[in-house]
N, C-alpha and C positions, 0 to 999 in steps of 0.2 A: 331268020334264025330264033329259036323258040325262047332261046332263055337270053334272051340278049339286055346287058347290063343290070343282071341279076347278079347276086352276090354268093355264093355257098360255103357251104362248109362241111366237108366227107372229113370222117374219122377213119383212122386205117387207112389211109389212100394212095401208102407206100409200095403196093403191089397188090396183085390179083383182080379182084373185084372191084376195091376201091379205086385202085388205079383206073381201070378202064371205067369207072364211073367219074372219077374226075377229070378224066381228058374230056371223056363225053359231053361234059355239061360245058367244061369250056368251050370245044366246038359249036355248041351252040349259042356259045354268047357271053355266060357267063365267067365272073372270077369265082377263085376258088381256093378256099384255105383249105391244105389236107394235113390231116396228123397222123405221125410217126411214133412209135417206138421202140424199134432197133435199128429200122433199116433204113437209116439218114439217107446214104446218096444215093438211094430209088427214090428218095421223097425229093428229093431236092433236085433229080435230073426229070420228074415230072413235073415239077414247079416249072423249071426251066423249059420244058416242052408248053405248056402254058404261057407264058411268059411270050413263047417264042409266034404263039395264034396271036398276039397282039393281045391279051387279057392282063390283070392282074394277079397273080397269085403268090402263096406262100407257105412254107414247109416249115409245120411245129411239131414238135418233140414233144410227146404226151402219154401217161398210163393214165387210160381213160376211168381204171378204176376211182380213181383220188378224185373227190367233187371240185377241190381247191386248186388242181391243173384242168379243169373243165371250164372252171371261172375263167382262169387266165386268157385261154385259146380263146373264149366266144370272145372278153373284153378286147383281145388283139384283133382279132377279125374284123371287127366292127371300128376299131380305130384305122384300121389298113382301108379297107373296101367305103368304111360311111356309113355303112347298114348291113343286115345281116338277112338274108330272104329265102334260101334254102338249109336246111341239117338233114345230111340221110349220116346219119347213124350204122355206121358199116363195119366198125374196128370189133373185134370177137376171136375167139381161142377155141380149142378143144382138148379134152385132157380126158382119154376114156380109159375103161372102167368097169368091169362089172358089179351090182351094185355091193354084191358081198365081199367085194376086196376093195371099193373103191374108199380112199382115205378121204377123212375128212378133207383135208386140204384143196383133194383135188375135187371137191362138191362148191367148197367155199369160192376158188379162184375163179372157179369158171361162170359163177353166179354173180362173182364182183364186177370181172370185165364184161360180160358178155347183156347181164341185164343190168345191174347199175350202173354202170358204163353209161348205157343207153338213157336212163334216170338221167343222171348226173351234165349232159350235155342240153339236155331238155330243156331241162329245171332252169339253164342258163338262158336260150332260145325261146322258150314260150312267151316269159315277160315283152321281150320285141316284138315277138309275133303277135300280142294280143294289143299291145298301144298302139303297132301301124297299122293293124287291122288286115295283116296279111302276112302268109309264109307258108313254107309248103316243109313236111316233119316226111322223110320218107325211112324206115328203120326195115333193113334186111334183119331175117328172121331165115327158116328152114322149114324143107318140107318133113324134116324131123321134129318142130314143134308141134307139126298137125297131127302126125301118126303115130312118133316116138320111134325108137332106133334101139337096138341089144348093143349094151357096152356103152352106150350115152344116156346113163339117167341123168347126170349134171347138164348137158348140153341141149337135151331134146325140153328137161323141166324149162333151162332159161330161154330155147327160142320159142317155148311156150309161154311165157312171160311175158315175151316180146310182141305178141300177139294180142294179146289183153290189155296191154298198155296200151297200144297202139288204140283198141278201138276205144278205149276208157279216155285215153287222150285226145281225140276224136270228136267224143261228146262233149268235155268239157270247153276245144277251142274252136268249135263249129262257131258259134254267136260271134266270131271275133274275124272271121275271113280265112280260118287258118282250117289246111286240111291235111289229116293225118293217114298217112296209109304204110301198107308193110308188102315187101318182096320177097317170096320164097323161092328160093332154089331150091333144084334137085342137084347133079351131079355136074360143078360146073371145073373146065379143065384150066386149073391153075398150078401155077410155078410147084406148090406145093402136091401139085397131085403128081405132076409129071417125075419130079425129084421120089416120089415113095416106092417103095421096097416092090409092095402089094400094087401095083398101079395094075400091071394087067388084069389081076385079079378084082379088084374093085369098078374096074370100063365091065369085066365082063358079067358083075353081079347086076350093075346097073342096067346093063344094056337087056338085059332078060326082063326088066320092070318098064325101058323109055318107050312109048310106043311110035315115036320118031324115028328112034335108033341112029342117034346121033349126041356125041356126048357135049352140053352147052355149053358156051363159050361166052369168058365175061364181058364182052361186047352183049351179048341178050340180054344179060339182067340190067347193064349199063342203060340200054334203050327204053327199057319197061322206066328205069329210075325221072330220066329224061323224062319220057313223056308226064307223069306222075308230078314233077318238076314245074310243068308246063301248064301256062295255064288252059289247053285243051283240057286238063283236067280239074278242071276247075267245080263241074258238078261228081266228085268223086272223092268219099273219106270215109274211113274205116275199115277199107276193104285189104284182103289179105290173097295180093294175087302171085299166081303159082308162076314158075320161071323154069322149069323139069322139064318140059318135052312130052307130058303124059304121066312121066313116072310115080306121080302120085296115083293115078286114077285105078 
């Protein structure tokens, strides 16, 4: 197993991509703390699955945009596991609207969650990783942070910010043996997509761009995260890896 004895924290681990990442990290040997904001039952279910694998697990409620809550979660994970080795910043949101109609609240909330939320958790983990001279930080961004998307100026700006954040952080922490990378998914078939009224239209539009002609699954992303969290990626840092079936090309 690639992550035997490692301890991971995954934000937004109660559904979709975050749940897949949490489970795959555990399958590869990691103990996992996963956060949730609304989906308590789902988070506890995945924590139970991880426990059934023989790993340690905990599900913690958290609004990642609140600095003090992030601080408490990291402290709780370290207390439970003894140390922290892997941070996956995954939790996020979208609140779409064209720029000329977007409300200030729409802009502020998406930036607070998607960008400041990543800072909040990284700010807690970075000193730990620096002092122990080991750590893996994986930030989930989006291909729309690389290219932009109509109706998503707030979301695209936040995801582009994560890319700059990742590269700057990689420079700061590299001398201390800490790897920092980002993963940029294209269309991934999560429960949110399956339940969307415009699901067929969304998939049709994406399939016109996806050269592999298949919709990505959460495990496709999780497998890349596991690689970046492992020592097989020890010489990879500051990178943005697209997991999109060629959608960005």
